C-alpha positions as CSV (number, residue, x, y, z in Angstrom):
1,X,97.8,83.5,43.5
2,X,100.0,86.1,41.7
3,X,98.3,88.9,43.6
4,X,98.8,87.1,46.9
5,X,102.5,86.6,46.2
6,X,102.8,90.3,45.4
7,X,101.1,91.3,48.6
8,X,103.4,89.0,50.6
9,X,106.4,90.7,49.2
10,X,105.1,94.3,49.0
11,X,103.5,94.3,52.5
12,X,106.6,94.4,54.6
13,X,108.4,96.7,52.1
14,X,105.5,99.2,52.3
15,X,105.4,99.0,56.1
16,X,109.2,99.8,56.2
17,X,108.8,102.6,53.7
18,X,106.0,104.2,55.7
19,X,107.8,103.8,59.0
20,X,105.4,101.3,60.4
21,X,106.9,99.0,63.0
22,X,106.5,95.2,63.1
23,X,106.5,93.7,66.6
24,X,110.0,92.2,67.0
25,X,110.5,88.7,68.3
26,X,111.8,88.7,71.9
27,X,115.6,88.4,72.3
28,X,114.9,85.7,74.8
29,X,111.9,83.9,76.2
30,X,111.8,81.2,78.9
31,X,109.2,79.1,80.5
32,X,109.7,77.5,84.0
33,X,107.8,76.2,86.9
34,X,108.0,75.6,90.6
35,X,105.9,73.3,92.7
36,X,105.4,72.3,96.4
37,X,103.9,69.0,97.5
38,X,103.5,67.5,100.9
39,X,102.3,64.7,103.2
40,X,100.8,66.1,106.4
41,X,99.9,64.3,109.6
42,X,98.1,66.0,112.5
43,X,100.1,64.9,115.5
44,X,97.8,66.6,118.0
45,X,94.6,65.2,116.4
46,X,94.1,62.2,118.8
47,X,90.6,61.6,117.6
48,X,90.7,61.1,113.8
49,X,94.5,61.1,113.1
50,X,94.0,63.3,110.0
51,X,96.6,62.9,107.4
52,X,96.7,63.6,103.7
53,X,98.8,64.1,100.6
54,X,98.5,67.4,98.8
55,X,100.0,69.7,96.2
56,X,100.0,73.1,97.9
57,X,101.3,75.3,95.2
58,X,102.4,75.2,91.5
59,X,103.7,78.2,89.7
60,X,104.3,78.5,85.9
61,X,106.3,81.5,84.8
62,X,106.8,82.9,81.3
63,X,109.4,85.7,80.9
64,X,110.4,87.7,77.9
65,X,113.5,89.9,77.4
66,X,113.3,92.5,74.6
67,X,115.6,95.1,73.1
68,X,115.8,98.4,74.8
69,X,115.9,97.0,78.3
70,X,112.2,95.9,78.2
71,X,111.2,92.7,80.0
72,X,107.9,91.0,80.8
73,X,106.8,88.3,83.3
74,X,103.5,86.4,83.7
75,X,103.2,83.8,86.5
76,X,100.1,81.7,87.1
77,X,99.5,80.0,90.5
78,X,97.6,76.8,91.2
79,X,96.5,76.7,94.9
80,X,94.1,75.1,97.3
81,X,90.9,77.1,97.5
82,X,88.9,77.7,100.7
83,X,86.3,75.1,99.6
84,X,89.0,72.5,99.2
85,X,89.2,72.5,95.4
86,X,92.2,73.4,93.4
87,X,92.0,76.8,91.6
88,X,94.1,78.8,89.2
89,X,94.9,82.5,89.5
90,X,97.3,85.1,88.3
91,X,100.3,85.8,90.6
92,X,102.4,88.2,88.6
93,X,101.9,90.0,85.3
94,X,104.0,93.1,84.6
95,X,106.2,94.9,82.2
96,X,109.6,96.1,83.3
97,X,112.1,98.6,81.8
98,X,115.7,99.0,82.7
99,X,117.3,102.0,81.0
100,X,120.7,101.5,79.4
101,X,123.6,101.5,82.0
102,X,121.1,102.1,84.8
103,X,120.9,100.4,88.2
104,X,117.2,100.8,88.5
105,X,114.3,98.9,86.9
106,X,110.7,100.3,86.5
107,X,107.8,98.0,86.8
108,X,104.1,98.3,86.1
109,X,101.2,95.8,86.5
110,X,100.8,93.0,89.0
111,X,104.2,93.2,90.6
112,X,106.2,91.9,93.5
113,X,105.7,93.8,96.8
114,X,109.0,95.0,98.4
115,X,109.1,92.8,101.6
116,X,107.8,89.2,101.1
117,X,110.0,88.3,98.1
118,X,113.1,89.6,99.9
119,X,112.5,87.6,103.0
120,X,111.4,84.5,101.0
121,X,114.8,84.6,99.2
122,X,116.7,85.0,102.5
123,X,114.8,82.2,104.3
124,X,114.8,80.0,101.2
125,X,112.2,77.6,102.6
126,X,108.9,78.9,101.2
127,X,108.1,75.2,100.6
128,X,107.4,75.0,104.4
129,X,105.0,77.9,104.5
130,X,104.8,81.7,104.1
131,X,107.0,84.1,106.1
132,X,105.4,85.5,109.3
133,X,104.0,88.8,107.8
134,X,102.5,86.9,104.9
135,X,101.3,83.9,106.9
136,X,99.4,86.2,109.4
137,X,97.7,88.3,106.7
138,X,99.6,91.5,107.0
139,X,100.9,91.5,103.4
140,X,101.4,89.3,100.4
141,X,104.1,88.8,97.7
142,X,102.1,90.5,94.9
143,X,99.9,93.5,94.4
144,X,98.7,95.8,91.6
145,X,100.7,98.9,91.2
146,X,103.9,100.6,89.9
147,X,107.3,100.8,91.4
148,X,111.1,100.9,90.9
149,X,113.8,98.5,92.0
150,X,117.4,99.5,92.4
151,X,120.7,97.6,93.1
152,X,124.1,99.3,93.6
153,X,127.4,98.1,94.7
154,X,126.8,95.4,93.2
155,X,124.0,94.5,95.6
156,X,125.7,96.1,98.5
157,X,122.7,98.3,98.7
158,X,119.3,97.4,97.1
159,X,115.9,99.0,97.5
160,X,112.4,98.9,96.2
161,X,109.7,101.6,96.2
162,X,106.2,101.5,94.8
163,X,102.6,102.6,95.0
164,X,100.0,99.8,95.2
165,X,96.3,99.2,95.6
166,X,97.2,97.8,99.1
167,X,94.4,95.2,99.1
168,X,96.8,92.5,97.7
169,X,96.5,90.5,94.5
170,X,93.9,88.0,95.9
171,X,91.3,90.6,96.7
172,X,89.3,93.2,94.9
173,X,91.4,96.3,93.8
174,X,89.6,98.6,96.3
175,X,88.8,102.3,95.9
176,X,90.9,105.4,95.3
177,X,93.1,104.9,98.3
178,X,96.6,103.6,97.7
179,X,99.6,102.3,99.7
180,X,103.2,103.4,99.6
181,X,105.6,100.6,100.3
182,X,109.4,100.8,100.5
183,X,112.3,98.5,101.5
184,X,116.0,99.2,101.7
185,X,118.8,96.8,102.5
186,X,122.5,97.5,103.1
187,X,125.2,94.9,103.3
188,X,127.4,95.9,106.3
189,X,129.9,93.1,105.8
190,X,130.6,90.7,102.9
191,X,130.5,86.9,103.1
192,X,131.0,84.3,100.4
193,X,127.3,84.9,99.5
194,X,127.3,87.9,97.2
195,X,123.6,87.7,96.3
196,X,121.0,90.5,97.0
197,X,120.2,88.8,100.4
198,X,123.8,87.7,101.2
199,X,126.2,89.1,103.8
200,X,125.6,90.8,107.1
201,X,122.7,93.1,106.3
202,X,120.5,95.7,107.9
203,X,117.1,96.0,106.3
204,X,114.1,98.2,106.9
205,X,110.6,98.4,105.5
206,X,107.7,100.9,105.8
207,X,104.2,100.8,104.5
208,X,101.8,103.7,104.7
209,X,98.3,103.4,103.4
210,X,94.5,103.4,103.8
211,X,92.2,100.4,103.4
212,X,89.1,100.5,101.3
213,X,86.5,103.0,102.8
214,X,89.3,104.7,104.9
215,X,91.3,104.2,108.0
216,X,95.0,103.3,108.6
217,X,97.3,100.6,107.4
218,X,100.8,100.9,108.8
219,X,103.7,98.4,108.6
220,X,107.2,99.0,110.0
221,X,109.9,96.3,110.0
222,X,113.5,96.2,111.0
223,X,115.7,93.2,110.3
224,X,119.3,92.1,111.0
225,X,120.5,89.1,109.0
226,X,123.6,87.2,108.2
227,X,123.9,84.8,105.3
228,X,126.8,82.8,103.9
229,X,126.9,79.6,101.8
230,X,127.1,77.7,105.1
231,X,124.4,79.2,107.3
232,X,121.7,81.9,107.6
233,X,120.6,83.8,110.7
234,X,117.9,86.5,110.8
235,X,115.8,88.4,113.3
236,X,113.0,90.8,112.5
237,X,110.7,93.0,114.5
238,X,107.5,94.4,113.0
239,X,105.0,97.0,114.2
240,X,101.5,97.0,112.7
241,X,98.6,99.4,112.9
242,X,95.2,98.8,111.3
243,X,92.0,100.7,111.5
244,X,88.8,101.0,109.5
245,X,86.8,104.2,109.2
246,X,83.9,102.8,107.3
247,X,81.9,104.5,104.5
248,X,80.5,107.8,105.7
249,X,82.0,107.5,109.2
250,X,84.4,110.1,110.7
251,X,86.0,108.2,113.5
252,X,87.5,104.7,113.3
253,X,85.1,101.9,114.0
254,X,87.8,99.3,114.5
255,X,91.5,99.8,115.4
256,X,94.3,97.6,116.6
257,X,98.1,97.8,117.1
258,X,100.1,94.6,116.8
259,X,103.7,93.3,117.0
260,X,105.4,90.5,115.1
261,X,108.8,88.9,116.0
262,X,110.4,86.4,113.7
263,X,113.7,84.6,114.2
264,X,115.0,81.9,111.9
265,X,118.2,80.0,110.9
266,X,119.4,77.6,108.3
267,X,122.6,75.5,108.8
268,X,124.1,73.7,105.7
269,X,126.1,70.8,106.9
270,X,129.6,71.1,105.3
271,X,130.4,68.8,102.3
272,X,126.9,67.3,102.4
273,X,123.5,68.0,100.8
274,X,121.9,68.1,104.3
275,X,120.6,71.2,106.1
276,X,118.8,71.9,109.3
277,X,116.2,74.7,109.7
278,X,114.6,76.4,112.7
279,X,112.1,79.2,113.0
280,X,110.1,81.1,115.7
281,X,107.3,83.5,114.9
282,X,105.6,85.3,117.7
283,X,102.5,87.3,116.7
284,X,100.5,89.7,118.9
285,X,97.7,90.9,116.6
286,X,96.3,93.4,119.2
287,X,98.4,94.6,122.1
288,X,95.4,95.9,124.0
289,X,93.7,92.4,124.1
290,X,94.9,89.8,126.5
291,X,95.6,86.1,125.6
292,X,95.6,86.6,121.8
293,X,99.4,86.1,121.2
294,X,100.6,83.0,119.3
295,X,104.0,81.5,119.0
296,X,104.8,79.2,116.0
297,X,107.8,76.9,116.3
298,X,109.3,75.1,113.2
299,X,112.1,72.7,113.1
300,X,113.3,70.2,110.4
301,X,116.0,68.8,108.2
302,X,116.2,69.0,104.4
303,X,118.1,67.1,101.7
304,X,119.0,68.6,98.3
305,X,118.6,65.6,95.9
306,X,119.5,67.7,92.9
307,X,119.2,71.3,91.7
308,X,115.6,70.5,90.8
309,X,114.5,68.7,93.9
310,X,114.6,69.4,97.6
311,X,113.1,67.3,100.4
312,X,112.1,68.6,103.8
313,X,110.8,66.8,107.0
314,X,109.7,69.1,109.7
315,X,107.5,69.7,112.7
316,X,105.2,72.8,112.9
317,X,103.8,73.7,116.3
318,X,101.5,76.6,117.2
319,X,101.3,77.6,120.9
320,X,98.7,79.9,122.3
321,X,99.2,82.5,125.1
322,X,98.3,81.4,128.6
323,X,94.6,82.1,129.2
324,X,93.6,81.5,125.6
325,X,90.7,79.0,125.5
326,X,91.9,76.4,123.0
327,X,89.0,75.0,121.0
328,X,88.9,71.4,119.8
329,X,89.4,72.6,116.2
330,X,92.5,74.6,117.3
331,X,93.9,71.7,119.3
332,X,93.5,69.3,116.4
333,X,95.8,71.3,114.1
334,X,98.3,72.9,116.5
335,X,101.0,70.3,115.9
336,X,101.7,69.0,112.4
337,X,104.3,66.6,111.1
338,X,105.2,67.3,107.5
339,X,107.1,65.7,104.7
340,X,107.5,68.3,101.9
341,X,109.2,68.6,98.6
342,X,110.0,71.4,96.2
343,X,110.6,70.7,92.5
344,X,111.4,73.0,89.6
345,X,111.0,72.4,85.9
């Protein structure tokens, strides 16, 4: 026992004398969560009247803030798998470093991609569904890579630049090919919303890369947005180009050019907890193919019960271009009535 007590005392002293470092406790750690739940009724399903309750997403986030401008984040995501079961996966896991008195932050790991998180924050209704570029498979909110965020002004100008695998966090990492993604947003005019998405803003995004086995992956987006504490208005236009060369091939074996238009608005009724939302997404995945364009219309009202609970009732309608043969399966799900809620903890 005497020897153990000596080691307990001498161990830290010896480490200090030899210059060894003991891992310091984080200056601040926090654990939080975010969840989405809903009741869905298929309004266009006249045969079976499908309806169900569901928990569509639950996120649990652990963050750490250390001395020297070092921070960490790990976020897990529970989601509905393709086979109908609930599954758990990693959404974010990265280390960040902000040099002293610097406006930029460097990140490495499974990090946020430049566009989706920005538009999610502007739209503020991820509880209803993904933004147009994410919902239609052109990009996701997370990927494996390294990048840098910067905010100046404060937040009059903000930008994000990074190199990523390009295959998104929910797929295999891919091969040696990587994607460059960059977003820049400038606040032309101030409003009473001084956040990184507030004010009258002009925002641009570019993505240049190659998918696994070769080809092209191009994304170009331009957006004009206005956000105050009372309302949000935004319009974006995206150009996409995708091709696959294939292992050992020289010329592309598949190629398509597409366009995405998204317009949305949020109106907060003065001196109440009520808000109205509206959204239109028009997607043409291949401009050289007829009758493949879709138009999604979303409209609803929300009520902010408390800072930790928001309710939303909305209609989600998907329209097909004239000439598109609508299958019974497509017809059944094209119009949905939803009661949704978002909760934080």
